[in-house]
N, C-alpha and C positions, 0 to 999 in steps of 0.2 A: 530331549536335549541333545543326546548323542547323535540322533538322526539329523538334527538341524546343523550340528557342527560338521558332520560328514558332508551334508549338502553344500555348506559354504566352502568346505575344502575342495569338493568337486568343481564348484563354480570357479574357484581361483585357478585350479589346474586347467580347466577348459579355456578360461580367458587367456592364461599364459600360452597355451598351445596355439590359440588363434593369433595371438600377437606374433609368435614366431613364424607362423605360416604367412601372415600378411607382410611381415618384414621381408621374408624371402621373395614374395611375389613383387613387392615394390622394388626391391633390389634388382630383380630380373628385368622388370620393365625399364628402369633407368639405365641398366647396362645395355640392353638392346637399343635404347635410344641413342646412347653414345656410339655404339657400334655402327648404327645406321648413319650417324653424322659423319663418321670416317668414310664409310662406304660410298655415300652419296655426295660427298663434298668435292666432286669433280666438275670441270666446266660443263660437261654434257648434262650432268644431273642438276647443276645450277641453272642451266637454261630451262630444264623441265620444271624446276621449282618456280622460276620466274613466270613461266607460262601458267602454271597452276595457280600462282598467287594472283595473276591478272584475271583469271576466270573464277577464282575462289571455288574451285571444283571440289565437290564432295561425292565420293563414290557410292556410299551407302546412305539410305534414308535414316539410319541410326543417328546421324549427326544433325538431325533436325530438332525442333523444339515446339512446345505448345505456343499458341497465340501467334503463329507465323505463317507466311505465305510460302509455299513450296513449289518450285519450278523444276520440272523434269525434262532432261534432254533426251532425245531419241536414242542415244547410245547408252542410256542408263545412268549417266552422271546426274548429280543434283548440284545446281549452281546457286550461290548465295545472292540474295537481293535485300537491300536495306529497307527497314520500316520507316516510313515518314512520320507517322503519328497514330496514336490511339486516343480518341477523345470519348469521354463518358459524361453524359448529362443525365442527372437524376432529379426528378421533380416529385417532391413528397407533399401530398395534401392529406393531412390528418393521418389515417392509418393506411393509405393507399400510395403506391409509388409507381411512376412510369419512368422507365430507363431506356436511354438511347445510347448504343455503343457503336461508334464509327471508327473503323480501322482503315487507314489510308496507306497504300503500298504503291511502289513505282516499278516500272519495267525499264531499266536503264540500258538494255541491250538493243541490238538492231534486229532482233528476231521476235516473232509472235510467240506468246507464252500461254501456257496453261498452269494453274496452280491450285493448291489447297492450303487451308490452315485449320488448326484445331484449337479450341478455346473453351474456357469454363464459363458457366452462368450459374446463378443461384438455383438450387434444386427445386425451388417452388416457383421458378419463373414461368409465366404464361407467355411464350414467344408467339407473337401474332403478326409480325411485320418484318419484311426484308426488302431492301432496295440496294441496287448497285449503280454507282455513278461513275461514268468514264467520260472525262471532259465535261461537257454540258448535258450529256444524255443521262437520264435517270430511268432505270428499269425496275419495275415493281414486281415483287414475288407473288406467286399464286400458290395456294395450298393444294396438294395432290397426294394420292396414295404414294407410299414410298417408292415402290417399284415403278410406278408410272412416272413419277418425278425424275427418277434416275434415267429412265428411257428417254424422256424429253431432253434432259441435259446432254446425254451422250450424242443424240441426234444433232442437237444444236452445235455441239463442239465439232463434230465431224464435218458439218456443212459450213463452218467458218463463222457462225453467229456468236456474238458475245452472250454468255450465259453464266448463271451462278446457281448453286444448289446448296441448301441448308438442311442438314440431317441431324437428328438427335441420336446419340449413342447411349447416353445415360441421361437421367433428368438434369444432371449438371455438367455434361460434356457434349459439345456440338462440333460438327465438322462442316466447313464451307468450302465448296469447290468452285473455281473460277476458270472460265475458258475463253481463249482468243483475246488476250490483252495485247494491244498494239505496241510496237516499239516506241519507247519514249513517253508512253502514257502513264498517268497516275490513275489509280482506281480506289474508290472508297466503298466499302461494304458497310451498311448500316443495319443493325439488328435492333428491334424494339421489343420490350416485354413489360409485363406488369407483375408486381408482387406486393404482398402484404408486409407492413412494418411489424417487427416483433415487439411485443410488450411483455414486461415482467414487472409487476407492481407499478411504480411510477417511472420506470426506466423504459425507454424506447430505443430501438436500434435497427440498423440495416447494414447488411454485409454485401460487398461486391467482390467476387473472387477474381483473381488476376492470373492464376497459374494452375495448370492441371498437374497435380502431384503424381509422379510416376507410380504405377500400380504393380503390386506383386501378382503374378499370374500362375496359379497352381494348375496341376493336371498334366496330361500327356499331350504332346503335339499331335494335332489332327493329321497334318501332312508333313512328314519329315523333310520332303524335298520342295516344300513350298517356296516359290520365288516371288519377288516383287514385280509383278507384271502390270500393276496399275497403281498409281499413286494414291488414288482416292481411298480413304479409310484404311491405310496401311501404316502401322507404327513399327516400333522396334521389337515387339513380341509377336510370335506366331500364335495362331489360334490353337486352343487346347480343348480337350473333352469337357473340362470344367468351365472354361471361359471361351466359348466358340467365337466371340467377337473380339478377342484380345488385340488383334491388329488394329482395331478401330478405336481403342480406348487408351493406347499407349503412345501418345505423341512423344517422339524421342527428345532427349535433353542435350543441350549443348552447354558446356562450361565456358563462359566467355565474359566479356566486359559487361558491366552493369548498365551501360548506356544503350544496350540493345532494347528494342521494343519499349520505348518510353510511353508512359500513360499520363495524360492530363485528365483530371476529373473535377467536376463541379456539381454542387447540389443546391437546389432551391428548396428550402425547408419552410413549409407553411404548416406548422404543427396543429394549429387550431386551438391552442391553449398556451398560457404563459410558461416559458421555459426557465428552469433554474440554471442549467448550464449545458453546453454542447462540447463533446470531446471526440477526437479521432484517436482510437486506441494505438494505432501502429504507424501513422503518418502525420507529418506536420501540416496544419491547415490554416487558411485565412478565413476568419468568421466575421462577416459584416451584417449587423442587424439594421433592417430598414424601419421606417416609421410605422408601417402597418403591422409590424411584428414578424414579418417574413425575414428569413436569414439567407444570405448568399454565402455559400461555403465553397472553398476551392483548395486543392492541393497547392502547396508552396512550390510550384514548378512541377515539371515532369518527374515521375518516379519510375524505377524499373518494375516490370510486371513480375514480381517474385514473391508477393504475399498478399493475402486478402486485405481489402480495405473495410474498416468497420466504423460507422458513425453512430454515436450514442448521444441521446439527449434526454434530459430528466425534467419532468413536469414539476411545477411547484405543487407541493403536497395537496393543497386545498383545491387544486384545479385538475387533478388527475382524472381523466375520463373513466367512468365505471361501466359505460355501455356505449355502443355505437350501432346504428342501423343505416344501411344503404339499400336502395331499391332501384329497380329498373323495369320498364315495360318494353318488351322487344318481341316482335313476331307473334303478337297475340298471347304472350306469356308474361307472367309476373315473376320477377326474380328478386330475392332479398338476401342480404348477408348480415348476420347478427353477431356482434361481439359483445360479450358480457363478462364482467369480473365477478366471480362468486364472492361471498363474504369471507373475511379472514377466519381461519380455523383455530380450534383449540390446540394448545401444545400437548404433545404426548411423550414427553421425555422419559416417563417411567416405563414405557413399553420396551421390553428387551428386543433386540434385533440380531439377526445373523447377517454379517456384512462380508461379502466375498469381493475382494479386489482382483480384477484381471488387469495385468499390465503388459503392454506390447513392448518387447525388447528386440524387435527385428531391426535389420540394418537401416530401414527408412527412419527409425527413431533416433539414430545417432546424431550427435551435435547438440543443439539447444533443446530438442524435443525430449530426450531422455532425462536431461536436467530438470525440465518442467515436470515430467512424470514422477521422478523421485521426490521432488518437493511436494507435489500433490498427494502422493502416497503417505509421506511422513505427516502431512497436515491431517489427512484422514485418520491415521492411527491415533493421533492426539485427541481426536473427537470421540473415540470409543469410550464407553463406560463399563464398569465392572460387570454389569449384567449382560453385556453384549458378548457375542462370540464372533470370530472372524477367521479369515484365511486369505492368503495371497497366492494367485496363480500367475506364473510368468511363462510367456511363450515367444518363440520366434519360429524356426523350423523344427524346434523341439519343444518339450512341455515340461514344466516343473511346478509342483504344488508344494508350498512351504510346509504345511502340515497335511497328514492323511485326510483329516476332516477338520472342520472349524473348531477352534478352541476358545475358551473364555479369555477376555481381554485383561488378563492379569499382568502385573508389572513384568514378570519373567517372560511371558509370551510376547509382550509388546517389545521388550528389549531384543528378543530373537528376531522379531519382524523388522525392527529398525536396522539391525545388522544386515539382514537379507536385502532390504531396500537399498542400503548404501553400497552394496556390492553389485547392483544391477548394471549391466552393460548392454549396449545395443549392437546386434550383429545377426546375420542370417536372414532367412525368408520369413514371410508373414503367414504362417499357417494358423488362422484364427479358429477354424472349426473345432479342433480337438479341445482347445481351451474353453470355448463357449459351452461345448457339450459337457465337459467335466464340471464346470461351474453350475450349470443348470440341472444336472442329474445327481449332484452330490448332496442334495438337500436332506437334512435329518429332521426328525420329529421335534417341533418347537411350538411353543405357545405364542411366540412373538411374530415379528415380520421378517421376511427374508429379502435382502436387497443386494444386487450385484452392481458394482461400479466398474465400468470398462474404460480404461484409459488407453487411447490409441490415436494414430493419425488416420486410420481407416484406409490405408493405401493398398487396397485389394481390388481385384477385378471380378471376383465371384460373389458379389453382394446378394444376388437372388438366392443362392444356395444357403447363405448365412441367415437370411431372413426366414427361410423355411425351417431351418434348424431351431431358431429362436421360437417360432410359433409352435413347433412340435413339442419342445421340451420345457417351455416356460414354467408350467405348473403354477404354483402360488408365488413364485419369485417375481420381483420387479427389476428391470434392467435399466440402468442409467448410464448413458454414454458421455464421455468427456473427450472432446476433440483436442488433440495436442498438436502444436506446431503452427507454422506460418500459413499453411494452406491445407487443412485437413479435408478429407472427403466428406463434405457436409451431407451428401445424399445418404451415405451409410450411417452417419451419426443420427440423423433425424429419423430415418425409417426404422433402424434397429431399436431405438428408444420407443418408438410407437408400437412396434411389434412386442416389445418387452414391457409395455404398459408403464413406462417410466418417463423420463424427460432427458433432454440433451443440453450440453453447454460446451463452451470452447475456452481453452487457455492458449493464448497466442504469445505470451511472454512470461518469464519467471516472476516478474513483478506483479502479475495478476493472480498468482496461485492462491494467496490467502483470501482475496476478495471473492474469486469465483468458487473456491471450495467451501467457503463459509456460506455462500448463497445456496450451494447444492445441498449441504448438510441441513440447512434450514428447511429445505423441501423434504429431505429424508425424514425429518423429525416431526412432520405434520401429516395428518391423515389426508387422503385424497378425496376429491368429490367423485363418487363412483355412480354407476348405474344411471347415467344421464339419459333422459328420454324427452321427447316432445309430446305434450298432451294437446291434441287438436280438437276443435269443435266438431260436433257430430256431422258426418257426411263430407268432411273436407278431405281431399286427396292431394298430397303434394309429394315431391321428390326432394329428399334432403341428402346432402353430402357433407361429411361422411355419413354413411348409413348408421354406423355404430359410433357414437360420440366417445372419444377416448377419455380415460381418467384425467383429472386435472390436479395439479399440485399447487401449493401456495404461490400466489402471485401470477399464475398463468390464466389467461382468458379463455373462455369458451368461444369457439368460432364455428359457425355452421352456416351453410348456404342452402337456399330453398328455391324451388320453382313449382309453379302451379298455373293452371289456366286463370284462376283468380285466387290470390292469397287471402286468407281470413284477416279480419281486422286485428285479432289478438291470438296469441298462442301462449301456452304455459310450459315452462321448462322445469323439469323435476330431477332430483337426484338425492344421493345420500351424502351428507356432510359428516364424515366420520360415521357415527352410529345414529345421527339425527337426520330426519327427513328434511329436505330443503326444496323450495320451489319459488319461482318468480314469474310474473306475467310480463309479456313483451307485446307492445302495440306495434303491429306491422303497418298500420295505415299512416304512420308518421315516419320521419327519417329523411335523409338527404338523397337526392337523385344522383345517380352515377352511371355513366356508360360502361363502367368496368365490371359491374356485378355479374352479368351473364358470362363474361370471360372467366372470372374467378370460380363461378359455379361449374363451368365446363372443365376447368383445370382440376378441380377437386374431384369431379366425377371420373375423369381420366385416371387420376391417381388411385382412386378406390378400385376402379376396374382393373388397373394393372396389378393390384394386389390379388384380385381374383385370378387373373391370367397366370401369375406366378404359381399359385397354389392349386390350380385346377387343370393341370396338364396342358396349359397353353391352348385352351379351346378356341376353335375358329369363331364360334359365336361371340365370345368375349372380345376377340380381336376385332371383329366386324363392328361391335358396339363402340369400341374405342375409336375406330376409324370414323364412324358416323358422327360422333360427338366432335372430334377434331376438325372434320371437314365443315360441319355446320358452323363452328365458331372460329374457323381460320387459325387453328393452333397446330404448332409443330408437336409431334409425339413420336413414340417409338415406331409407329406405322404410317406416319404422314410427314411430308417434307415440303418446304417452300422452294419453288423454282422460278427463276426469272430468265426470260429469253428475249433478246433483241430480234425482231423479225427479219431484218435485212442482213445478209452475210457481209462481213467486213474484211475477213481475211481472204486474200487472193488464193485461188486454188493451187497455184504453183508454190505458195509459201508453206513451209513446214511449221509445225507447232514445236517450239523448243522450250527450254526451262531455266529457272533460276531459283535461289533459296535465301532464307534469312535465319539467323541464329537467335536464341532466346536464353533466359536465365533459369537456373535451378531454383526451387523454393528457398527463401531466405533461411539461413541457419543450417542448411544441409551441407554434408561433406561429400566429396567426390566418391568416397568408398561406400556410401550408403544407398546408391541406386539399387532398386529392388532386385533381389535374386529371384529367379523364376524357374519353372520347370522346363522352359524353352531354352534355346541357344542364345537368348538375348544377352546374358551376362558376358559370354565370350565375345559377342559382337560389340558390346559396349567397351570392353577392355581393349579390343582391337582398335576401335575408334579413338579412344583416349591415347593409345600408343602412337597412332598415326599423327594425331594432333601434336603430341610431344615431339615427334621427329620433325614435323614441319616447323615448329617453333625454334627448335635447335638449329635447323638449317637457316632460318631467318636471322638468328643471332650471329651465326657464323658469317653470313653474307654482310651483315651490318658492320 
């Protein structure tokens, strides 16, 4: 008890010290701003300000944002350009979705332009189409090896040809580069992808991300004197030894008006079964039901691209699909995708468990996220039973464990924990690895089950290293991730839970805490379906992905994709339902025909091969296997890109390539002070950028 009180006292003193430091820093910035106002408020500097306002010139790429076109001037300045529209069309048929994202930009200057923009897509998206439209001309993208696509793009840019390049930085972060945009022209970039609908019991959902959350970048800078010599894949952070591609995954953030980069979104929902209700968790929608049962859903006007969109629909209980089968014959190969809901499981409330809560208290969790995290933790503590043991580990750029090891959930220990949670504050960097390692390696001998609940926004750039750590130290534990905030890193959430043999969920608003945590604890309280295998007829050879089917929790469907020269008529799926053997037969000769099955099969194969690539020293043979699958199925991957080139040069040789820029929004609920601290000089650069913006605003006020 004395140790816990001392810990709380230390937390209070630390928080007080940080408040003093930040107050001084804010005072210094404001003071410097007013000093600059006095210094620069001369006619000469007013003329300079007028010229800067006219050009909307930004010196550093730090002042850019995600989901935006970036124009670079030859003298190194970046000039702002407005976004005309972002339009999203989602077509859902049963469990399959086809999504088209069109972003239209304009070049309002009298110069030829080159630009880039960075944007998020779902981590499971199978991106297979790119087109660029300028005026009436449409240019279709082709899939190439990444280095080859880059070479083609650079050659087209230099020769004056219109061109665009789409690259994947992470499964949920993409970069598009555009070359030779004519003066006064508008350009529309259209990306198309396929994804599966998420099912949990009788609830179905689909998420569309709208903003790339700023990432914390750990490690030492690879090149201390690195300069921005090329706009492509260059963000606000420098590359480090732990995140060698940091500059490609840190699209800079601009704090500005919420009317920048507006998004219009529409959904055609053909669920294939009667629907109880449809809701949008975070945006207002218009929902029109047609006579054939299809629904047309749209946002109530344009919205700022500052948080994920999530649509949820619930089947009437008697019509909830328990199985689905899609098949396709392509290039003399049979493909199949099987979705199956296992039977509901027996309750095991009497089994004792060791519950370890890990909570992210880094700066990116400040604002609404830390409030949601505290509420979720308090709810979780209330669900513990006297036979359970528990502990809480808090981390930012430091680490703190509430107890030295897990303690029984007595009233006294729970009161200590509630006080600990109520004092949690968000500040500092996001050093996840020490907290994960402590939670995974502090296991004590127990006859129960050990579960780790990780609450975070996932705003890190070293995901692969964390996945390897989980795989290495998991032992008998199970890791459950809870994504917190308006735009969590879904790639980290999903894959960390899969490596941890658990499941993942999201909390995007405080009002959701009870519902989402209740659903999660329901899963924690039930046995998983484990040791799932396919039993094939004698002599049948097929390729299944994933190769090892993960454990399933209550309400989660089994999903497996298959390919063979000729699939058998039937297969048997076996597993352990708690301590009971379970099996079911699946008839593969029936089912719906779909042109999407081979693409889903290829996407899941690439995902599994990427796991091998991460854990087997990035072998060239695995890389080549990924490339071969991606090229065969026209998919963007870590090693393949889409490139589109107009064959006829359009920019006159005597015309230079100049640039312009647009601004975007921070994730909803974030505060200015919570931009991620990093091991690089990015924090200083961001502070300088905010200072210059403040000075410019003060000058404008003075002029007005």
